[in-house]
N, C-alpha and C positions, 0 to 999 in steps of 0.2 A: 810812644813816649820818647822823649829825647834821651840822649846818653847822659846828660847832666842830671836827669831826674828819672832813674830807672824804676823807682817805685812811686806810684801815685799816692796822694794823701788818702787816708781812710775816708770811705764814703760818709761816715758819720760826721766828719768835719765840714762837709760841703754845704753850701747854703745858696739858695736863690735870693736875689736882692730885690725882686719885684717883677711886675709883668713885662718890663722891657728886657728881661734876661731870658725870655722864652720867645723862640722864633719858630714859625711853622710854614710848611708848604703843603702841597697836595701829596707829597711823597714821604715826608718825615717831620718830626718835631725836634728842635734843637734846644737843649737846656744849657744855659751858661751858668756854671757854678763858680765862676771866678777863676780858680786855679785849674779847672778842668771843664771841658765841653762834652756834652753827650748828644749824639744824634741817634734817634730811634726811627727806623723806617717802618712805614705802615705796610706791613705785608698783608696777604689776603685775609687771614683770620686773626689779626691783631687789632685791638681797639684800646683807646685810652678811656679810663673811667675815673671820675673824681668822686670820692666818697667822703661824707662827714665821718670823723673818726669813730663815733659811736656806731654808725651803720656798718662800717668796715669790721669792727670787732664782733658785733652781734650777728650780722647776716652774711658775712663772707668768711672770715677766719674761723668762726666756730662751726662752719658747715664742712663736713668731710669732702675732700676733693672728688671722690667718686659720685657724690650727689650734686656737686656744684655745676657740672656740665661745661666748665671752662677751667683753664689753668691760669695761674698767676705767673707771668714771666718776670716782671720786675715791679718793685713798689718803692715809692718814696713817701715817707711819713713826715708830715709837717705838723705844725702846732695844732691846727683845727681840722685838717683834712688829710686824706691819703690819695695820692696819685698812683693809680695802678695800670699797668700794661697787661691786659688780659688777652688770652689767646685760646683758640679751640684746639690747636695742634702743637703748641709749644715752639712755634716758629716765629721768632722775632729777631730783629737785627740791631743790637746796640753797638755803637762805635764811640769809643772815648778818644779824646785828643786834648793836648795841652792848649792848642790854639784852634780856632774855628777853621783855619785853613787846612788842618790835618783831617778834617771830616770829609766824607764823600761829597761829591758834587751836589751843590744846592741850586735849585731852580730860582730864577729871578722872580721877584714879586712885582707884579704890575702896579701895585699900590705904593710900593717903596721907591722903585726906580723905573718910572714909566718909559723913559728914553732908552735905557739899557734893555728893557723888555722888548721894545719895538725893534731895536737893533738885532737882538737875538732871533726874533721871528723872521726878520728880513734875511739874516744870514742863513737861517734854516731853509727858507724858500730858495735862495740863490744856490745853495749847495744841492738841493734836490732837483732844481731845474737844469743844472749842468751835468748831472749824472744820467747814465743811460736808462 
C-alpha cells in the first residue's frame, strides 16, 4: 500500500462492478474492487468455488470443518452467491494492491493481446537459444 493510504478501506465496502472487473490467467485470478485489486494465485490445492447463498449456508458453513475435508481460505459474499477459495492444505496466496501494477507478474492473454503474446514467446525462444 502507498504511504498516502497506509490503511486500506474495509473489505465490507469493496464492490465488483461486473464481469469486466475480473481477470484470470492460468496462474491467478485478479479481482478489481475499484479502490483495491486482489490477485489470488492458484496453488496446488486451491480452487475457486461459486455457491448459491442458500447452498453455502446449508451445506458448507453448517458442516464442521473436521467433516468437510477442505478448508475455506477466503470468501466473498455477494447478493445472490458466494465466491469461495477452498483449499486442502490452507495454502493460498492473496496479494492486495491499490493498483494492478503492484500485483505479481501477470501472464499475457493470447485472446486479449495476440501481438504481445507472440512477442513474449519469441523473446523467450531467443533467450533460450542464446544461453548454454
